[in-house]
FILOLUM-65759 format. One record per residue (C-alpha): residue in one letter; x, y, z. Coordinates in steps of 0.1 Angstrom, whole numbers, padded with zeros to 4 digits, always signed. Example, Ala and Ser with C-alpha at 12.3 -4.5 7.8 and 13.67 -1.06 7.14 Angstrom:
<atoms>
A+0123-0045+0078;S+0137-0011+0071;
</atoms>
This chain:
<atoms>
M-0104+0297+0434;T-0100+0285+0399;S-0065+0281+0385;T-0058+0297+0351;A-0024+0280+0348;P-0020+0258+0318;Q-0028+0222+0324;H+0001+0197+0324;P+0004+0178+0290;V+0002+0144+0308;G-0031+0154+0324;R-0045+0166+0291;Y-0034+0134+0274;R-0050+0112+0301;R-0083+0132+0299;T-0083+0129+0260;M-0076+0092+0262;D-0104+0088+0288;V-0129+0107+0265;L-0119+0087+0234;N-0121+0053+0251;T-0151+0057+0274;G-0182+0077+0267;R-0172+0087+0231;H-0156+0054+0221;Q-0185+0043+0199;L-0186+0077+0182;C-0149+0078+0176;L-0149+0042+0163;R-0176+0051+0138;L-0158+0083+0126;F-0126+0063+0123;L-0144+0036+0103;V-0158+0063+0079;I-0122+0075+0073;V-0109+0040+0067;L-0138+0031+0044;A-0134+0063+0023;H-0097+0055+0018;W-0103+0018+0011;A-0130+0028-0014;E-0105+0049-0033;H-0083+0019-0037;I-0112-0003-0048;V-0123+0023-0074;Q-0087+0025-0087;A-0086-0013-0090;V-0120-0012-0109;Q-0106+0014-0132;I-0076-0008-0140;Y-0091-0043-0141;V-0127-0037-0151;M-0125-0005-0172;D-0091-0014-0186;W-0075+0020-0179;P-0038+0023-0179;V-0024+0025-0143;P-0013+0062-0146;Q-0049+0072-0156;A-0065+0051-0128;R-0065+0076-0100;G-0096+0067-0079;L-0124+0091-0073;L-0105+0120-0057;G-0075+0115-0080;M-0095+0123-0111;P-0101+0160-0103;F-0070+0162-0082;P-0043+0141-0099;W-0015+0153-0075;L-0033+0134-0047;V-0023+0101-0063;T+0014+0110-0068;S+0019+0128-0035;E+0039+0106-0011;W+0031+0131+0017;L-0006+0124+0013;H-0002+0087+0014;Y+0022+0089+0043;G-0002+0112+0061;Y-0030+0087+0057;A-0009+0059+0069;F+0001+0080+0099;I-0035+0089+0107;M-0044+0053+0106;L-0016+0043+0129;V-0025+0071+0154;G-0062+0062+0152;L-0056+0026+0159;L-0033+0035+0188;L-0056+0061+0204;L-0087+0038+0203;L-0069+0007+0215;P-0074+0012+0253;G-0112+0010+0248;F-0110-0026+0237;T-0110-0057+0260;G-0106-0094+0256;R-0111-0109+0221;S-0118-0075+0204;K-0085-0062+0218;G-0066-0090+0201;W-0083-0083+0167;W-0076-0045+0171;I-0039-0053+0179;A-0037-0075+0148;A-0049-0045+0127;L-0025-0022+0145;L+0005-0045+0138;V-0002-0046+0101;Q-0006-0008+0101;V+0027-0004+0118;W+0043-0022+0089;H+0022-0003+0064;H+0032+0029+0080;F+0069+0019+0078;E+0065+0011+0041;H+0050+0046+0035;L+0078+0062+0055;L+0103+0044+0033;L+0084+0057+0002;L+0084+0093+0015;T+0121+0091+0024;Q+0129+0080-0011;A+0107+0107-0026;L+0124+0134-0005;S+0159+0122-0010;G+0156+0112-0047;V+0173+0079-0040;N+0152+0048-0046;I+0158+0013-0033;A+0170-0014-0056;G+0178+0011-0083;M+0141+0016-0092;D+0129+0045-0112;A+0104+0056-0086;P+0100+0053-0048;T+0094+0016-0040;S+0084-0001-0008;L+0100-0035+0002;I+0069-0056-0005;Q+0064-0037-0037;L+0095-0055-0050;L+0072-0086-0050;I+0037-0072-0055;P+0028-0042-0078;R+0019-0010-0059;V-0018-0008-0067;E-0025-0043-0056;L-0002-0040-0026;H-0020-0010-0012;L-0054-0025-0018;L-0041-0056+0001;Y-0026-0036+0029;N-0058-0017+0034;T-0078-0049+0033;V-0056-0067+0058;V-0059-0037+0082;F-0096-0033+0076;V-0107-0069+0082;P-0094-0074+0117;M-0104-0039+0126;V-0141-0046+0116;V-0139-0080+0134;A-0127-0061+0165;M-0155-0036+0163;Y-0181-0064+0158;V-0168-0085+0188;H-0164-0054+0209;A-0201-0046+0204;R-0210-0082+0214;P-0188-0089+0245;N-0190-0120+0266;E-0197-0115+0303;R-0161-0111+0314;E-0154-0086+0286;R-0185-0066+0294;D-0174-0063+0330;E-0139-0050+0319;M-0154-0024+0294;R-0153+0013+0303;C-0173+0024+0272;D-0209+0019+0262;C-0202+0002+0229;A-0218-0031+0238;Q-0252-0037+0224;E-0279-0043+0250;T-0291-0078+0252;R-0328-0081+0244;P-0352-0103+0264;
</atoms>
């Protein structure tokens, strides 16, 4: 007899984590990488608009910000992306082992701080009270580094260890391969 009772949330969570970090780990990593690259590309385009094309910062809005200028000024959007990044890094962490896990955790730790900075920006935007008496919402590190450069830096510092983790994960040593529950490792060729 099949039960039609709703499944316990803990059971659903465990099954979801199992799917994300075993048979679908490679697919999930690739999808996550596309999201990260698309966002990083927006920051790179914005930097090119400022430093190569000599556009004033308010007009340098990246690719999506040109037809949709509210995207650049929406703290909700930036916070949402930082949150999605944090959740993605957390959800995909159990699939890593050994050296790759260390690199993934490094990316995660930077993203925890990056998320905190966006939470601080969102809180200021919602409350109308900015830190250090600034005219606009300002993150802590932004007191030292301008916002455009800072967010390009944050995305780079998260991206680099994330890519190293994915590279090492696909090329595990023997011990790491034995611990892996996914099929991300490239087959060794004779």
